[in-house]
C-alpha positions as CSV (number, residue, x, y, z in Angstrom):
1,V,-19.7,14.1,3.4
2,Q,-16.3,14.7,1.2
3,L,-13.5,12.7,0.5
4,Q,-10.1,13.7,-1.3
5,A,-7.5,10.8,-2.4
6,S,-3.7,12.2,-2.9
7,G,-0.8,11.2,-3.2
8,G,-0.4,8.7,-6.2
9,G,2.4,9.2,-8.6
10,L,4.2,7.3,-10.9
11,V,7.2,4.5,-9.3
12,Q,9.3,1.7,-10.3
13,A,8.2,-1.9,-9.3
14,G,9.4,-2.9,-5.6
15,D,8.8,1.1,-4.0
16,S,6.2,2.3,-2.0
17,L,3.5,4.8,-1.9
18,R,1.2,6.2,0.5
19,L,-1.9,7.4,-0.4
20,S,-4.5,9.7,1.8
21,C,-7.9,9.7,1.9
22,A,-9.1,13.2,3.9
23,T,-12.7,13.2,4.6
24,S,-14.8,15.8,6.5
25,G,-18.7,16.0,7.3
26,L,-18.3,12.3,8.7
27,R,-17.0,10.6,11.8
28,L,-14.6,8.1,11.6
29,R,-15.8,6.2,14.4
30,T,-19.5,5.8,12.8
31,F,-18.5,5.4,9.0
32,A,-16.2,2.6,7.3
33,V,-13.9,3.8,4.6
34,G,-13.2,1.9,1.9
35,W,-10.4,1.5,-0.4
36,F,-10.8,1.0,-4.3
37,R,-8.8,1.0,-7.8
38,Q,-9.9,0.9,-11.3
39,A,-7.7,0.1,-14.4
40,P,-7.9,1.0,-17.7
41,G,-10.7,-1.3,-19.3
42,K,-11.7,-2.9,-16.2
43,E,-14.2,-2.8,-13.4
44,R,-13.6,-1.0,-10.2
45,E,-12.1,-3.4,-7.7
46,F,-12.0,-3.7,-3.7
47,V,-8.9,-2.9,-2.0
48,G,-9.4,-2.3,1.5
49,R,-11.6,-1.6,3.8
50,F,-10.9,0.3,7.7
51,T,-13.5,0.8,10.4
52,L,-12.2,2.8,13.3
53,S,-15.0,1.6,16.0
54,A,-14.7,-2.5,15.2
55,G,-11.2,-2.2,14.8
56,L,-11.2,-4.0,11.6
57,T,-9.0,-3.6,8.5
58,A,-10.0,-6.2,5.3
59,Y,-8.1,-6.4,2.9
60,A,-8.3,-8.5,-0.9
61,D,-6.1,-11.1,-1.7
62,S,-4.4,-9.3,-4.0
63,V,-2.7,-6.8,-1.9
64,K,-2.6,-8.6,1.4
65,G,0.6,-8.6,3.1
66,R,2.0,-5.6,0.8
67,F,-0.9,-3.0,1.5
68,T,-1.9,-1.7,5.0
69,I,-4.8,0.5,6.0
70,S,-4.3,2.9,8.9
71,S,-6.0,6.5,10.3
72,D,-5.2,9.8,11.9
73,N,-8.7,10.1,13.8
74,A,-7.6,14.1,14.7
75,K,-6.8,14.8,10.9
76,N,-9.8,12.7,9.9
77,T,-7.4,11.2,7.3
78,V,-7.2,7.4,6.1
79,Y,-4.0,6.0,4.5
80,L,-3.4,3.2,2.2
81,Q,0.3,2.5,2.6
82,M,1.5,0.5,0.0
83,N,4.3,-1.4,-0.4
84,S,6.1,-4.0,-3.0
85,L,4.3,-2.2,-5.9
86,K,4.0,-4.1,-9.0
87,P,2.9,-3.0,-12.4
88,K,-0.5,-4.7,-11.8
89,D,-1.0,-2.5,-9.4
90,T,-1.5,0.5,-11.6
91,A,-5.0,1.9,-11.4
92,I,-6.8,5.4,-10.1
93,Y,-7.0,4.6,-6.2
94,Y,-10.5,5.7,-4.8
95,C,-11.8,6.5,-1.2
96,A,-15.1,5.8,-0.1
97,A,-17.3,5.8,2.8
98,D,-20.5,4.8,4.1
99,L,-22.2,3.3,7.3
100,L,-22.7,-0.2,8.2
101,V,-20.7,-1.6,5.8
102,T,-20.1,-5.2,6.9
103,S,-17.7,-7.5,5.4
104,V,-20.4,-9.0,3.4
105,C,-21.1,-6.5,1.1
106,Q,-17.3,-4.5,1.8
107,I,-16.5,-5.4,-1.4
108,I,-19.3,-3.9,-3.3
109,V,-19.1,-0.9,-5.4
110,A,-22.8,0.7,-5.1
111,R,-22.8,-0.2,-1.3
112,Y,-20.5,3.2,-0.9
113,R,-22.4,6.1,-1.3
114,N,-19.6,8.6,-0.5
115,W,-16.9,8.7,-3.3
116,G,-13.7,10.6,-3.3
117,Q,-12.1,12.1,-6.8
118,G,-9.2,9.3,-6.9
119,T,-5.8,9.6,-7.7
120,Q,-3.8,8.2,-10.1
121,V,-1.4,5.3,-9.1
122,T,2.0,4.0,-12.0
123,V,4.0,1.4,-11.3
124,S,6.4,0.6,-14.3
125,S,8.0,-2.2,-14.8
């Protein structure tokens, strides 16, 4: 299983970015894909989860209403659309995947065994 996150960059507050998580070696219909972020000096935190088989997306309260996760199954790619970005959204964003991730454990970093390398998002004020 391999994941590669891309699409980060430097934007201003209020702007939008779309991150991509290209996957290989897994089937989106059987894996859950999570998005996490890690700001300097802070722990990695849950942003959202996408489970195609359940038609389910879930988001952290801090991004709910601003971020949207979607997928292109033909490309085995999951996207994180980020709107109305704020300086506090500045972080390295990672995508991760594993089987049988439920709402109970979706926020737990260790629950995901497969990780991409991360992409930097910087939001200036």
